[in-house]
TINU-74393 format. One record per residue: x, z, y of N, C-alpha, C, CB in turn; residue in three letters. Coordinates in steps of 0.1 Angstrom, whole numbers, plus 5000, padded with zeros to 4 digits. Glycine has a CB too. Example, Ala and Ser with C-alpha at 12.3 -4.5 7.8 and 13.67 -1.06 7.14 Angstrom:
BEGIN
513250784943512350784955513250784967511350904955ALA 512850714978513750714989512950795000514150574994SER 
//
This chain:
BEGIN
525203244748524103154751524303094765522603224751MET 524102974767524402894779523402944790524202744777ALA 524002944802523202984814522202884818524003024826LYS 521102924822520102824826520202824841518702864822THR 519502724847519502704862519002824869518502574866PHE 517902884863517303004869518303124869516003044861GLU 519103134858520203234858521203224869521003224845ASP 521603104871522503074882521903104896522902934882VAL 520703074898520003104911519903254912518603044913LYS 519703334902519603474902520903544906519003524890GLU 522003484900523403534904523703514919524503464895GLU 523303394924523503364938522703454947523003234940ILE 521503494942520603584951521203724950519103584946ARG 521803754938522403884937523603904946522803914923ASP 524403794946525703794954525403794969526503664951ALA 524303724973524003724987523403854991523003624991MET 522703924983522104054986523304154987521104094976SER 524204134978525504234978526204214991526504204966GLY 526404084996527104065009526304125020527303915012ALA 525004125020524204175030524304325029522704135028GLU 524404385017524504535016525904575022524404585002ARG 526904495019528304525024528204515039529504425018LEU 527704415045527604405059526904525066526804285063SER 525804575058525004675063525804815063523704685055ASP 526804825053527604945052528404965064528404935041GLU 528804865071529704875082529004925094530404735085TRP 529605025101529005075115529504965125529505225119SER 529005005137529504915148530804945151528704935161GLU 531804845152533204875154533404935167534104755153PRO 534405025169534705085181536105045186534505235180GLU 536305055199537505005206538705105202537405005221GLU 539805055198541005135196541505195208542005055190LEU 542005315208542605365220543705275225543205505218PRO 543905265237544905165243546305235242544505125258SER 547305145238548705185239549205185252549405105230LEU 548505115261549105095274548805205283548604965281LYS 549705295285549605415294549405365309550805515293LEU 548705435317548605405331550005415338547605505338PRO 550205315347551405315355551205335370552105185353VAL 552205375376552105395391552105255398553305475396GLN 551205215406551205095413552405085422550005065419PRO 552804965425554004945434553604965449554504805431PHE 554305025456554205045470555304985478554005185474SER 555004915489556004855497557004955503555404765508GLU 556605085503557505185509558605215500556705315512THR 558605165488559705185479560905095483559305145464LEU 560604995490561704895494562304935506561104755496LEU 563704885507564404905520563504825531565804845519PRO 563604865543562704805553562904665555563004875566GLU 564104615553564404475555563804395545565804445554ALA 563404445533562904365522561304365523563404435509PHE 560704455529559204475528558404335531558804575538ARG 558604285544557804165547558104045537558004115562PRO 559304035534559703925524559003945511561203935523TRP 559204055505558604075491557104075491559004215485ILE 556404135501555004125501554503985504554404225511MET 555203905511554903765514554903685501555903695525ASP 556003715493556203635480555003675471557603675473ILE 554603805470553703855461552303795465553604005461ALA 552103785478550703735483550503575480550503775500GLU 551703505483551603365482551503325467552803295489ARG 552203405458552103365444551003435437553503405437MET 550403535444549303605437549803675424548103515434GLN 551003745425551603805414551803955417553003735411CYS 552004045408552204185411553504185420552304275398PRO 553504265431554704285439555904345431554304375451PRO 555604405421556704465412557704355408556004545399ASP 557204235405558104135400559204085410557304015396PHE 558804045422559804015431560704125436559303945441PRO 560004245436560804365441561904395431560004485444ALA 561704395418562704425408563804305410562004425393ILE 563404185411564404085412565304105425563703945413GLY 564704145436565404165449566404275447564504195459ALA 566004385442566804505441568004485431565904635437VAL 567804415420568904385411569904275418568404335398ILE 569304185425570204085432571104165443569203975440CYS 570504265450571204345459572304415452570204455466LEU 572004465440573104535432574204435428572504605419ALA 573804315425574804215422575704175433574104095417ALA 575204165444576004115457576904235460575104075470VAL 576504365459577404475462578504495451576604605464VAL 578004485438579004495428579904615428579704375427GLY 581204585426582204685427582904705440583304645417ARG 582304645450582904655464583004805468582004575475LYS 581904875463581805015468581005085458581305025482ILE 581305215455580605305446580105425453581405345434GLY 579605515446579205645451579705755441577705645453ILE 580105865448580505985439579406085442582006035442ARG 578506105432577306195433577606335434576406165422PRO 578906385431579206525432580106545444579806585420LYS 580006665449580806695462582206685459580406835469ARG 582806745448584206755446584706685434584606905446HIS 583806625426584206565413584506415415583106585403ASP 585306365406585706215407584706125399587206205403ASP 583606185394582606095388582205985398581406175383TRP 582305855393582105745402580905665396583405655403LEU 580005615404578905535399579005405407577405605401VAL 579105295399579105155405577605105405580205065397VAL 577105055416575605035416575104895410575105035430PRO 575804865398575104745391573904785383576104675381ASN 572904705382571704745376571304645366570604755386LEU 570504695355569804595346568404615347570304625332TRP 567604505348566204515349565404395343565804545363GLY 564104415341563304315336561904335340563504305320ALA 561104225340559704235343558904195331559304145356VAL 557904265328557104245316555704195320557004365307ILE 555204095313553904035316553603925307553803995330GLY 552303905306551803795297552303655302550303795295ARG 552203545294552503415299551603375311552403315287PRO 552103305320551403265331551103355342550203205326GLY 551703465343551403555353552503555364551403695347ILE 553303455364554303415375555503515374553603435389MET 555903545363557103625362558403545367557303675347LYS 558603435360559803355364559803295378559903235354THR 558603245383558703195396558903305407557403115400PRO 558403425404558603525415560103575414557603655413SER 560703585402562003615401563003515408562303635386LEU 562703395406563403285411563403285427562903145406GLU 562203325431562103335446562903455452560603355450GLU 562903565444563703685448565203665447563303805439ALA 565603565439567003535438567603445448567203475425MET 566703385457567203285466568303335475566103245475LEU 568403455480569503495488570903485480569303635493PRO 570703525468572003525459572303385456571903615444LEU 571303305453571603165450572203085461570303085446LYS 571803115473572403055485574003095486571603105498ARG 574203215484575603265484576403195473575603415481LEU 575703175461576403115450576802965453575503125438ASN 575802895459576002755464577102755474574602695471VAL 577302835483578302835493579702865486578002945504GLU 579602955476580902985469581402865461580803095459ALA 580502785455580702665448581402555458579502605442ILE 580702545470581302455479582702495484580202435491GLU 582902625487584202675491585302655480584002835494ASP 584802665467585802645456586202505456585202685443HIS 585302405458585602265458586602235469584302175459ARG 586402285481587302255492588702315489586702325506ARG 588702435483589902495481590702435470589702635477ALA 590002385460590702315449591102175453589702295437GLU 590402105463590901985468592202005476589801915477SER 592202115484593402145492594602175483593202255501ASP 594302245472595302285462595902155455594802385451TRP 595002065452595501935446596301855456594401865441GLU 595901855469596701785479598101855481595901775492THR 598101985482599302055483600302035471599102195485ALA 599702025459600501995447601201855448599602005434LYS 600501755452601101625454602201625464600001525459VAL 602001705475603001705485604201775479602501785498VAL 604001885473605201965467606001875457604802095460ARG 605201795448605901705439606801605447604901645430GLN 606201545457606901455465608201515472606001385475ALA 608001635477609201695482610201725472608801825489GLN 609801765460610701795449611501675445610001855437ALA 610901555445611601425442612701395452610701305441GLU 612301425464613401405474614501485473612901415488VAL 614201625470615301715468616201685456614801855467LEU 615501645445616301605433617201495436615401555422LYS 616801385444617701285448618901335455617001185455SER 618601425464619701485473620601565464619101585485SER 620001635454620801715445621801635436619901795436LEU 621301515432622101425424623301385432621301305418ARG 623101355445624201305453625201405455623701255467ARG 624701535457625701645460626501675447625001785466LYS 625801675436626501695424627601585421625501705412LEU 627301465425628201355423629401375432627501215425LYS 629201425444630201445454630901585452629701435469ASP 630301655443630901795441630701885452632301795437LYS 629601865460629301955471628402075466628501865482ASN 628402175475627602295473626102265472627802405484ASP 625402305461624002275459623202405460623802195445ILE 623602505465622902635465621602615473623902745472THR 621702555485620502545493619402465487620902495506ASP 619802355481618902265475618202335462619602135470ILE 619002405455618502475443617502575447619602555435ALA 617702645458616702745463615402675467617302835476GLU 615502565473614302495478613502445466614802375487GLU 614302395456613602345443612902465436614702285434LEU 613502575436612902695429611602725436613902805429THR 611702715450610402755457609302655454610702765471THR 609702535452608702425450608302415435609202295455LEU 609002485426608702465412607302505407609702555404SER 606802605413605502655410604402585418605402805412GLY 603402555412602202495419601302595426601302415409ASP 601702715424600702815430599502845421600302765443GLY 598802945422597702965414596602885417597403105415GLU 596002815406594902725409593702805414594502635397ARG 592902765424591702845429590802855417591102775441PRO 590302975415589202995405587903015412589603115397ARG 586902955404585502955410584903095411584602865402PRO 584303115422583503245424582103225419583503285439ARG 581603305411580303295405579503425407580303255389ARG 578403405414577503515416576303525406577003505429LEU 576003405399575003405390575503315378573703355397ILE 575103365366575303295353574103285345576403355345VAL 573803185338572603185329572903185315571903075331ASN 573003075308573203055294574703045292572502925288ASP 575403155287576803155285577203235273577403195297THR 578303195266578803275256579603395262579703185246THR 579803495253580603605258582003565262580603725248VAL 582603475254584003425257584103365271584403325246GLU 583103275273583103215287582903315298582003125287LYS 582003415295581603515305582903595308580403605300LEU 583603625298584903705301585903615310585603735287GLN 585903485307586603405316586203405330586703275311GLU 584903395332584303405345584603535353582703385343ILE 584503645345584703775351586203795355584303895341LEU 587203725347588603735352588703685366589503665344GLN 587903585370588003535384587003605393587903385384ALA 586203685388585203755396585103905394583803705394ASN 586203975398586304115395585104205401587704175399PRO 584504145412583404225418582104225409583004155432ASN 582104125399581004125390580103995393580104265391GLY 579103985384578203875385576803915380578803765377THR 575803825382574403845377574303755365573303825387LEU 573703815354573303735343571803725344573803775329VAL 571203605345569703585345569303515333569303505358PHE 568403575325567803505314566303505315568303575300ARG 565703395314564303375316563603455306563903225315ASP 564003455294563303535282564303625276562703435271GLU 564303755280565303845276565303885261565203975284LEU 564103885255564003925241564803835232562503925238VAL 564803705235565603605228567103635229565403475233GLY 567503685240568903725243569203845235569203745257TRP 568303945235568504065227568504035212567404165230LEU 567603945207567703915193569003845189566403835190ARG 569503765198570903695196571903805193571303595209THR 571903915202572904015200572704095187573004115212LEU 571504095181571204165169571804095157569704195167ASP 572003965158572403885146573703925141572403745149ARG 573903905128575203935121576303845128575203905106GLU 577403895131578503825137578503835152578503675134GLY 577603905158577603925173577804065177576303875179HIS 578404145167578604295171579504315182579204365159GLU 580604225183581504235194580904185207582804155192ASN 579904095207579304055219578404175225578403935217ASP 577704235215576904355219577704455225576104405208ARG 578904485219579804595224580304555238581004615215ALA 580504435240581004385254580004415264581404245254PHE 578704385262577604405272577504555273576304355267TYR 577504635263577304775264578404835274577404845250LEU 579604785273580704835282580504775296582104795277GLU 579904665297579804595311578804665319579404455310ALA 577904745313576904815321577404915331575904895312TRP 578504985327579005085336579705025349580005175329ASN 580304915347580904845359582204905364579904855370GLY 582705005357583905085362585105045355583705235360THR 585104985343586404965336586704815332586305045323GLY 587804795326588204655322587904645308589604635324GLY 588404525302588104495288589204405283586904425287TYR 589604435271590804365265590304305251591904465262VAL 590404175250590004115237591204045231588804005240CYS 591504085219592604025211592103935200593504135206ASP 592503805200592003715191593303625187590803635196ARG 593303595174594403505170594403375177594403485154ILE 593203305178593103175184593303175199591703115180GLY 592603285205592703285220593703375226591303325224ARG 594403445217595503535222594803665228596303455233GLY 595403715238594903835244594203805257596003925246THR 593003835259592203815271592003945277590903745267ILE 592603965289592504085297591604065310593804135301TYR 590504135309589604125321589804255328588004115317VAL 590304245341590604365349589404445352591304315361GLU 588204385354587104455358585904385352587104465372ALA 585004465345583904415338582604475345583904435323VAL 581904395352580704455359579604345359581104495373CYS 578504375352577404285351576104345355577304225337LEU 575304275363573904295364573104205356573604295378SER 572004245351571204155343569704165347571404195328ILE 569104045347567804025351567003925343567803995366LEU 565703955340565003855332563603895330565603835320GLY 562803825323561403845320561203865304560603725325GLY 560203935301559803965288558303965286560304105283ILE 557803905275556403905271556104035263556003775262GLN 554904095264554604215258554704215243553204255261PRO 554204115237554204115222555604115216553603985216GLY 556504025220557904035214558604175218558803925220PRO 558204225230558804345234558504465225558404375248LEU 557104465222556604575213557304565200555004555210ARG 557604455194558204435181559704495182558204285177GLU 560304455193561704505195561804645197562204445207TYR 560904705205560904845206560604925193559704885217VAL 559704875185559404945172560604935164558204875165PHE 561404825163562604815155563704915160563104685156GLU 563804915173564805005179564505155176565004985194ALA 563205185176562705325173563005355159561205355177SER 563105265150563405285136564805275132562605195128ARG 565605295143567105295141567505165135567505415131ASN 566905055141567404925136568604875145566204815137GLY 568704755147569804705154569804735169570004555153ALA 568604765174568504805188568504945191567304755193GLY 569105035183569105175185570305225191568905245172ALA 571105145197572405185203572305195218573505085199ASP 571105195224571005225238571005105247572005315242GLY 571104985241571104865249569904845257571304755241LEU 568804865251567504845258567304955268566304845248LEU 567705075266567505175276568405155288567805305269GLN 569405065288570105045299569404955309571304985296ARG 568204895305567404825315566604935322566504725307PHE 567204995332566505105339565505055348567505185347GLN 565504935353564404875362563504795353564904795374LEU 562804855344561904785334560504815338562304825318LEU 559704715342558504735347557404645340558504715362VAL 556204705338555204645332553804665340555104695317TRP 553604595351552504635359551204575353552704585373PRO 550104635358548804585355548604445361547704685360ASP 547804365354547504235360546704255373546704135350ASP 546904165382546104175395544604165391546404055405PRO 543804255399542404255397541704135399541804355406ALA 542104055409541503935413542503825417540503965425ASP 542003715421542903605425542303525436543303515413TRP 543103495446542603405457543703295460542303475469ARG 543203185465544103075468544803105482543302945468ASN 546103115481546903135495547803015496547803275495VAL 547502945506548202815508548702825523547202685506ASP 549902875524550602885538552002875536550203015546ARG 552702855548554102855547554702995545554702795560TRP 555902995538556603125536556803195550557903105528PRO 557103325550557503395562559003375564557103555562ASP 559403265570560803225571561603335579561003085578PHE 560903405589561603505597562103615587560703565608LYS 561103665578561403775569562503725559560103815561ALA 562403605553563303555544564703545550562903415539LYS 564903485563566203475569566803605572566003385580ASN 565903705575566503845577567103895565565303945581HIS 566503875553567103925541568403835538566003905530VAL 568303705540569503625538570703675546569203475542PHE 570403715558571503765567572103895561571103785582ASP 571203975556571604105550572504075538570304195547LEU 572203985530573003955517574303895522572103855507PHE 574303805532575603755538576503855542575303665549TRP 575903955549576704065554577304145543575904155564LYS 576504185533576904265522577904195513575704315513LEU 577804055513578803985505580103985511578303835503ASP 580304005524581504015531581904165534581503945542GLY 581304255527581404395531582904445530580604485522LEU 583304515541584604575540584304735539585504545553ASP 584404785528584004925526584705025535584304965512PRO 586005005538586705105546586105095560588105075546LEU 585604995564585004985578583805065580584804855583SER 583105095569581805165569582105315565580705095560ILE 583305365565583605495562583905535547582605585566GLY 584105435539584305465525585805515523584105335516ALA 585905595513587305645510587805565497587305805506GLN 589105555497589705485486591005565482590105335489GLN 591105615469592205705465593405635461591805785454GLU 593405505456594505425452594305275456594705435437ARG 595305205456595305065461594204985454596604995459GLU 594104995441593104915433591904985429593804855421LYS 591805105434590605185431589305135438590905335435GLY 588205165433586905135439586705225450585705135428ILE 586505175463586105255475584805325471585905155487PRO 584505445478583305515475582805595487583505605463PHE 581505615487580805705496580405835489579605635503LEU 580005935496579406045490578106075498580406185490ARG 577306175493576206215501576406305513575306285492PHE 575406305522575506405532575206535526574606375544THR 575506645534575306785528573806805524575706905538GLU 572906755533571406765530571106695518570506725541GLU 571506575516571306495505571906545492571806355507ALA 573106595494573806655482573006775476575206715485GLN 572506865484571606965479570506925472571207055490GLU 569806815477568606755471568906695458567806655481ALA 570106625458570506565444570706675434571806475445PHE 571406775438571806875429570506945423572706985436ASN 569506965431568207025426567506935418567307065437ALA 567406795421566806705412567606685398566706565419TRP 568906695399569706685387569506805378571306675390ARG 569206915383569007035375567707025367569007165385GLU 566606975375565406955368565506855357564306905377ILE 566206745359566506635349567106695336567406525354LEU 568206765339569006815327568306935320570406865332GLU 567707025327567107145320565707125315567007255330LYS 565007025321563607015317563306885310562707035330GLU 563606775317563206635312564006605299563506535322LYS 565306645299566206605288566206705277567506585293LEU 565406815278565306915268563806945264566007055273ARG 563006845265561606875263561106825249560706795274SER 562006775241561606735227560906605226560906835222GLY 561006515236560406385235561106295226560206315249GLU 560406175222561106085214562506035219560105955212PRO 563406015210564805995214565005885223565605965202GLU 564205765222564305655231563905695245563405545226MET 562905775247562505825261563605915267561205905260ILE 564106005258565106095264566406015267565506215255GLU 566705915260567905825262567705745275568105735251ALA 566405705277566105635290566205715302564805565289SER 565705835301565805935312567205975315565006055309LEU 568005985305569406025308570205915316570206055294SER 569705795315570305695323570005715339570005555318LYS 569005805341568705815356569805905363567305885357TYR 570705955356571806025362572605925371572706085350ARG 572705795366573405705375572505615382574305615366SER 571305595377570205515384570005565398568905515377LEU 569705695399569405745413570405735423569005895411ILE 571605775420572805755430572905605434574205805423PRO 572805515423572905375425571905325436572805295412SER 570705355433569605315442569805375456568205375437LEU 570105505456570305565470571405495477570705715469ALA 572505445471573605385478573105245482575005365469LEU 572405165474572005035478571005045489571304975465LEU 570105135489569105155501569805195513568005255497PHE 570805275511571605315524572405195530572705435520HIS 573005115521573704995526572804895533574404935516LEU 571504885527570504795533569904845546569404765522ALA 569604975546568905035558569805095569568005145552ASP 570905155565571805225575573105145577572105365570VAL 573805125565574905045565576305115567574604955576GLY 576405235571577605305572577505445571578305275585ALA 578605515568578605665567578105715554577805715577GLY 578105855552577605895539576105875537577906045538PRO 575805875524574505835520573605955523574405805504VAL 572505925532571606025536570406065528571205995550GLY 569606155533568406205525567406105524567906335532LEU 567106025534566105925534566305825523565905865547ASP 567505785521567805685510567605755497569305615512SER 568005875496567905945483566505975480568706085483LEU 565706015489564206035487563505905482563506085500LEU 563905795487563405675483563805645469564005565493ARG 564905675464565405665451564705755442567005695450ALA 564305885446563505975439562105915436563406105446PHE 561505845446560205785445560305665435559605735459ASP 561505605434561705495424561705555410563005415426TRP 562305675409562405735396560905775391563305865397ALA 560105825399558705865395558005735391557905935407ASP 558205625399557505495396558005435383557705405408TYR 559305425381559905365369559605445357561405345371LEU 559505575357559205655346557905625340559305795349GLU 556905605348555505565343555705435336554405565354THR 556405335340556505205334557305215321557205115343HIS 558405295321559205325308558305385299560305425311MET 557405475302556605545292555605445287555905655298ARG 555105355295554205245290554905165279553505155302ARG 556205125282557005035273557105105260558405005279VAL 557405235260557705315248556505395242558805405251TYR 555305365248554205445243553905435228553005395251SER 554205325222553905315207554705405198554005185203GLY 556005435203556805505194556405655191558205505198ILE 555605705200555105845198553905845189554705905212GLY 553305725186552205715177552405585169550805725184ASN 553205585159553405465151552305415144554505495141PRO 551305505139550105465132549205385141549405585127ALA 549005435153548205355162548805225167547805445174LEU 550105235169550805105172550705005160552305135174SER 550805055148550504965137549104915135550905035124GLY 548204995139546804955139546604845149545905075142ALA 547104845161547004755171547704625165547704795184HIS 548804635159549504515154548704455143550904545150ALA 548104535134547304475123546104405129546904575113LEU 545404465138544204415144544504285151543504515155LEU 545604275158546104145164546204035153547504155172GLN 546804075142547003965131545603925125548004025120LYS 544704025125543303985121542703885130542304105120ILE 542803905143542203825153542803695154542203895166ARG 544103685150544803555150544603485137546203565153GLU 543803535129543403465115544503475106543003325117GLY 545603555108546803565099546403665087548203615107LYS 545503755090545103845079543503825078545403995083VAL 543003795066541703765063541103875054541503625058VAL 539703865054539003975045539403945030537303965046ASP 539604055023540004055009541504015006539203955002GLY 542304015017543603975015544404095008544303935028MET 545104084997545804184991546904245000546404134978PRO 547004375000548004435009549404385006548004585008LEU 549704354993551104304990551404174997551304284975ARG 550304094999550603975006550903995022549303885005ASP 550404105027550704145040552104195041549704245046ILE 552504285031553904335031554904215031554004435019TYR 554604115024555503995022555803925035554903895012ARG 554903945045555003875058556103935066553803885066LYS 556504065062557604135069557304145085558904065067GLU 556004165088555704185103556104325107554204175106TRP 556604325119557004455125556004555125557604435138SER 556304675120555304775121554304785110554604775132GLY 554504695100553404685089554104675076552504555091LEU 554904775073555704785061554904875051557204845063ASP 555504905040554704985029554305115034555705005016HIS 555005175044554605305048553705295060555805395051LYS 553905195069553105195081551705125079553905115092SER 551605025069550304955068549205045063550504835058LEU 549405135053548205225050547905315061548605305037PRO 548805355069548505445081547705365091549905515087GLU 548105245093547405155103546005135098548205025105ALA 545805105085544505085080543605215081544605035066LEU 544205325079543505455081542905465095544405565079GLN 543705425105543205425119542105325121544405405129ILE 542205205116541305095117540005145110541804965111LEU 540105215099538905265092538205365100539205325079ASP 538905455107538205555117537405495127539205635124GLU 537805375131537205305142536205195137538305245151TYR 536005195124535005095117535504955119533605105123GLY 536804925119537304795121537704725107538604795130LEU 538404805099538804755086539104875077540104665087ALA 539204845064539604955055540304895042538405045052ARG 540804995034541404955021540204955010542705055017MET 540404865001539604874989540404844977538504774990GLU 540104934966540904924955540004844944541505074950THR 540504734938539804664928540404684914539904514931VAL 539504744905540104774892540704654885538904824882PRO 541604674875542204564868541104504860543404624859PRO 541404374856540604294848540604344833541004144849SER 539704294825539704324811541004304804538604244804GLU 541804214809543104174803544204274807543504034807ASN 543804384815544804474819545404444832545804484809GLY 546604504835547304484848547104604857546604354856GLY 547404594868547404694879546104674888548804694888ARG 545704784894544504764904545104694916543904914908PRO 544204624922544704544934544104614947544304394934THR 545004654956544504714969544404594979545504824974VAL 543304584985543104464995542504525007542104354989ARG 542504445019541904485031540504425031542804425042ILE 539504515036538204465039538004475054537104545031ARG 537504365060537404355074535904355079538104225079ILE 535504435088534204445093533804315098534104555104ASN 532704255092532304125097531804125112531104075089PRO 531604235117531204245131532304255141530304365133LYS 533504235135534704265143534904165155535904265135ILE 534404055153534503945164534103985178533603815160GLY 534903975187534604015201534904155205533203995203GLY 535404235194535604375197536904385206535804455184THR 536904455216538104465226539204545219537804535239ALA 
//
């Protein structure tokens, strides 16, 4: 029998009352527990004394966390020192640590990550500009000398022809021509900073820069993703080897031949946004492409809280503080390790310092705690892998602080204690970065809630449609677990819809609390 108008109105009333009942069934949504663990705030006492006024001036003028310029400055300090000098952290062992460092600053867009890093890189940039100018002059001189040698060779050739015609002795002319036959080695450019470069070009740059260089990438997750792609396995392996800074690298290719890089030493610096980083960490924790320890090599990885307030600071930079740091970088750029008491066991070996007796005892005690307690506590693999890198991080920082504050002799206790303080500070930030891997269900719940708020997941959406999106942390195993967490906090839940009369399978879909808007 055909429906009447009254029947249709009754169905609408029933549907509306059903929606009201569904809305009434939902409790008030609660806030999910935060994945962001608390972190230790930055203190200017962590910095070498020469850096403190300069870094705090940058942070105040830019109204950014001081962590950002501080990380940039310390990594630039590592880059300028490079392989000039290392440290042997054991009293009698030949274990050598080169103080090159990898680091990144994490923060939302617009929090001044890049401007603060650019400001912290100014001393290194100035040295880089000077190196470029020096190379231009040297290359000009080389070209001039080449023209002179060619002219001299032409004169000698004319004299040679005359002597040959007269059957005179040509030994002296032949020797002079041999001397002039080579143009000498063309000056190679010195590079302290590189940005967007292929690995092949980077190898060429490092051939001319055995002390190492700094790779700066404004958005590091994009760089990490590039290394994950098929066909970039050798690129990834190259960067993994470049972290130590102690060895060379040989690349054999049919087209390029054999490329031998005597010394491979890279410092790396950049910025990361929290969202892409969370996805990358999740994939790495699931033994994906990022599970080989590349991310854990970013020892200076910080994710500070946003500043509590903001004020307009409009004044000139502290030029005295800035120039003091510039002078320090210039001094370290021309460092003669042997003049400050470094030892060198072979002609091409890396000069090194050791700890004082007092500092050596302190380091041995700290190392024992690291090895016996922190690295055997059963924590997630990525956290243990990050902590294991502190074996080289602490001696590296101690050496850098010693060079900045003291400048000569064995590395003392004050510099080592400052490095210990950095270890405590950095560990809290590292744990914030990796906090989601210890609770994947909660991490997935946060990821799903974010998709809901972005409008990418809507009420009634089948779970299979969410799977097809292939979002990180929301696969067939993780999505139900994430929904269980959201259900516990009254945010969303699963609903199974029976098959229609025509058969088929039940449909599992997501139902979203209509009160979710505005929930933190």
